C-alpha positions in Angstrom: 56.4 -32.5 -89.5 57.9 -32.9 -86.1 58.5 -29.7 -84.1 60.8 -27.5 -86.3 60.1 -29.6 -89.4 59.2 -27.8 -92.7 56.6 -30.3 -93.7 53.2 -28.9 -94.9 49.9 -30.4 -95.7 50.4 -33.4 -93.1 47.6 -34.0 -90.4 49.5 -37.0 -88.8 53.0 -38.3 -89.4 53.6 -41.9 -88.2 57.6 -42.3 -87.9 59.2 -45.8 -87.6 56.4 -47.0 -85.3 57.0 -50.2 -83.4 54.8 -52.3 -81.1 55.8 -55.5 -79.4 53.9 -58.0 -77.3 56.8 -59.9 -75.5 58.9 -61.5 -78.2 56.2 -60.9 -80.9 56.6 -57.8 -83.1 52.8 -56.7 -84.0 54.0 -53.4 -85.9 57.5 -53.1 -87.2 58.9 -49.8 -88.5 55.7 -48.3 -89.8 56.1 -44.9 -91.4 53.3 -43.0 -92.9 52.1 -39.4 -93.4 48.4 -38.6 -93.5 47.4 -35.5 -95.7 44.2 -33.5 -95.2 41.2 -34.6 -97.2 42.7 -38.1 -97.9 41.3 -41.5 -97.2 43.7 -44.2 -95.9 43.0 -47.7 -95.3 45.0 -50.6 -93.6 44.8 -53.8 -95.5 46.2 -57.3 -94.5 45.2 -60.6 -93.0 44.2 -61.1 -89.4 47.1 -60.5 -87.0 48.9 -58.1 -89.4 48.8 -55.2 -86.9 46.0 -53.1 -88.4 43.9 -52.7 -85.2 47.1 -52.4 -83.1 48.1 -49.6 -85.3 44.6 -48.0 -85.0 44.7 -48.3 -81.2 48.2 -46.4 -81.2 46.9 -43.8 -83.5 43.9 -43.1 -81.2 46.2 -42.9 -78.3 44.5 -45.9 -76.6 47.7 -47.9 -76.7 51.4 -47.1 -76.3 54.3 -48.0 -78.5 57.8 -49.3 -78.1 59.6 -47.4 -80.7 59.1 -44.5 -83.2 56.3 -42.0 -82.6 53.1 -40.4 -83.9 53.2 -36.6 -84.5 50.2 -34.2 -85.1 50.1 -31.0 -87.1 47.5 -29.5 -84.7 49.8 -30.2 -81.9 52.6 -28.0 -83.7 54.2 -31.2 -84.7 54.6 -32.6 -81.3 54.1 -36.2 -80.3 50.4 -37.1 -79.6 51.5 -38.1 -76.1 52.9 -34.7 -75.4 49.3 -33.5 -75.0 47.0 -36.5 -75.4 43.8 -34.8 -74.2 44.2 -31.9 -76.8 44.9 -34.6 -79.4 41.9 -36.5 -78.5 39.6 -33.5 -78.6 40.4 -33.1 -82.2 40.0 -36.9 -83.1 36.9 -38.8 -84.1 36.9 -42.6 -83.5 34.6 -45.3 -85.0 35.6 -48.4 -83.1 35.3 -51.9 -84.7 32.7 -52.9 -82.1 29.6 -50.8 -81.7 29.8 -48.0 -79.0 26.3 -46.7 -78.8 23.6 -47.1 -76.0 20.7 -49.1 -77.3 18.3 -47.7 -74.7 18.9 -44.0 -75.7 17.6 -42.5 -78.8 19.8 -41.7 -81.7 19.7 -38.0 -81.0 20.5 -38.7 -77.1 23.5 -41.0 -78.2 25.0 -38.3 -80.4 24.4 -35.7 -77.8 26.1 -37.8 -75.2 29.2 -38.5 -77.1 29.4 -34.9 -78.5 29.3 -33.7 -75.0 32.4 -35.7 -74.1 34.2 -33.6 -76.6 33.0 -30.4 -74.8 30.1 -29.5 -77.0 27.3 -27.6 -75.1 24.2 -25.6 -75.9 23.8 -24.4 -79.4 27.0 -25.9 -80.8 25.7 -29.3 -79.3 22.5 -29.0 -81.1 24.0 -28.0 -84.4 26.6 -30.8 -84.2 23.9 -33.3 -83.4 21.8 -32.1 -86.5 24.8 -32.3 -88.6 25.8 -35.7 -87.6 22.3 -37.2 -87.7 21.7 -35.7 -91.2 25.2 -36.9 -92.4 24.3 -40.4 -91.3 20.8 -40.4 -92.8 19.1 -40.9 -89.4 17.4 -37.4 -89.1 13.9 -39.1 -89.6 14.8 -41.7 -86.8 16.5 -39.2 -84.4 13.8 -39.9 -81.5 13.9 -43.7 -81.9 16.0 -45.8 -79.7 19.1 -47.3 -81.1 18.1 -50.8 -80.1 15.3 -50.8 -82.7 17.9 -49.9 -85.6 19.2 -52.4 -88.1 22.8 -53.4 -88.1 23.5 -50.8 -90.8 21.7 -48.0 -89.0 23.6 -48.8 -85.8 27.0 -48.5 -87.8 25.8 -45.1 -89.2 24.8 -44.0 -85.7 28.3 -45.0 -84.5 29.8 -42.9 -87.2 27.3 -39.9 -86.3 28.6 -40.1 -82.6 32.2 -39.8 -83.8 31.7 -36.8 -86.1 29.3 -34.4 -84.2 32.3 -32.4 -83.0 33.8 -32.2 -86.5 37.1 -33.7 -85.9 40.2 -32.9 -87.8 41.1 -36.7 -88.0 38.5 -39.4 -88.2 39.8 -43.0 -87.4 37.5 -45.9 -88.2 38.1 -49.5 -87.4 36.3 -51.8 -89.8 33.2 -49.4 -90.1 31.3 -51.7 -92.6 31.8 -55.2 -90.9 28.8 -57.2 -90.8 26.2 -55.1 -92.6 24.3 -55.4 -95.8 25.6 -54.2 -99.1 23.2 -51.1 -99.2 24.3 -49.9 -95.7 27.9 -50.5 -96.7 27.6 -48.4 -99.9 25.9 -45.6 -97.9 28.8 -45.5 -95.4 31.4 -45.6 -97.9 29.7 -42.8 -100.0 29.3 -40.7 -96.7 33.0 -41.1 -96.0 33.9 -39.8 -99.4 31.5 -36.7 -98.9 33.0 -36.1 -95.5 
C-alpha cells in the first residue's frame, strides 16, 4: 500500500516493524495489513510487545526498522504527516484517560475538541458517542460517580466522537465486570 503500490482495501500496512530497547528486541519483523471494517487483536503473554506495537501504531513511539503506512495518507509513512494521521485515529489507552471531575458530556466534548470538532459537529459527535457507549442518560453526571465499566465505556466514547477511520484500543475490557465487558465487545462489533 506504500506510495505507488496497487494494494486496495487496506487501512494500515505494518511492514517488517522492529523495536529495540538496547539489546532487547521488543518487536521483531512484524508485518500486518489492516482492512476496513475488520477487528484485529494482539494476543500474547506479558512482555510480548503488544503495547509497544500499539504505541508505535498510534504514533506515540518510534521504531527501529520497517514502517507503518496509512491509506488515508496516500500510502505514506505515518511519520510523514503525523498530525494528519492522528486526526483520523481514535485511541483508547489501557489506563483510563478521562477527567473524573467533569461530566460524561464534558469529557467527550473536551476530547472531541482536540480533534477539531466545533459547534454543531461537536454536539452531534458527542450525542453519537454517548449513545454508542450507552451513557446518554448519564451525560450530565460526573465521571467520578461511574462504575469501572461505565468509565471504560466513557473512555471509548471520548475516542470515537470524531468518527475516526482507525480505532486502536489497548485492553479496553481490563478490570471490569462481565456485563460491561459484553457491552463493550458487542459495541465494538457494531462500530
